[in-house]
Steps between C-alpha positions, in 0.01 A plus 500: 500500500648835394569741788315839514803703444317826449317494833790598722601810300132608509500457867810705531351773289182502710719529819694787347185677391346469844820628670516799266142588563554487867823704482316757273205510749718574798654790297194647336263460800763676705477798270131485462272261711217558250700353207262265298585146395502610128757768585713241697477257210649771260772594745600133545500450129246229497166477329183544723414134449831394647460707810141383557613147448730534802269739704132491414435827695665786698429303822692204378798714401504674834468173679799368307702798604399458862593139490837579336568771767415245769741243362781756458451621861508150629817423306666825627411392861644154448815638351538746788435215762801320337727797553394599848427312820361531852838604622499820292418820714135591441586841378720362230237232420230770460735714278589198298139390450376852404793535252417157359127584458546840344567373140202275526278789617645726246430250219143446598407837645250533213285255701459771766323735249272207391429378859209723574278463189631196322706250693359543834662608822451171646693325222790741545490438876511118430817552281664702770404270784828292507716810498285648791547169695878519447532862612294415805733218598800716460338781706406242776859379515634863496276606779587197706876575449456869581595615148153645426292680762175335597287812445257304288420119461706342223201412289365858518839655430549252195159621353607866543839430343327329215268790453804740488675293233177487290481876533861539393441277198204713403730805530727327248200432284416875482869592433530678838759272634802335352664222712711194461349364822755639732307801610186287555695240697644783728150640548385169603771445754435862632117429525580178687688704762864493387676836535554664147873503506503125596241421246689657216822323603326164510347554158816607360677193631234256387416637151806382323417138603156522342453435130196509276576149359177364658290728276500356150587736209258603246 
């Protein structure tokens, strides 16, 4: 029986088209959340039928972006866990985590603009839940070790830090802020109770050890 030699190239082409559509959606929806699927198809260089073959509607496309963001975030967290451990001082662990998450947030910040009227705030919260849990654990350890003051319960403080990071990413969205993640990481440490000079020194020391390799390229 002859082998279906054409099937695998077709599958590769389909995967390539899907990846290109998602990359285009991240870019174009970041510029304009109201971009239509027809406009995305043109920007991606595919015909309308190809786009709708992968994503039959706007909600399907946004859910694919949400799932992609969730997978990348989990991958970044796993990679970070391999580089750090429970022996790392909590302030360094928090700086490391925030620097590791910034490229992920920067890549998918368009989801913040879509959260309110398209994707749903609950779905975005679901994506961010593992990160919030990790930050809460770091804060708990830091408060126990006396690195962070206990002015707020760890879970409450974690939610507040998350809201601040979302706000900073929204400022990047509007062009008000430019940041490679170091300013946001220092702001996080300061908000957690680390003195400003110490926070900046920790971030400056940790930043060179963090790479963006966990965030796949376009």
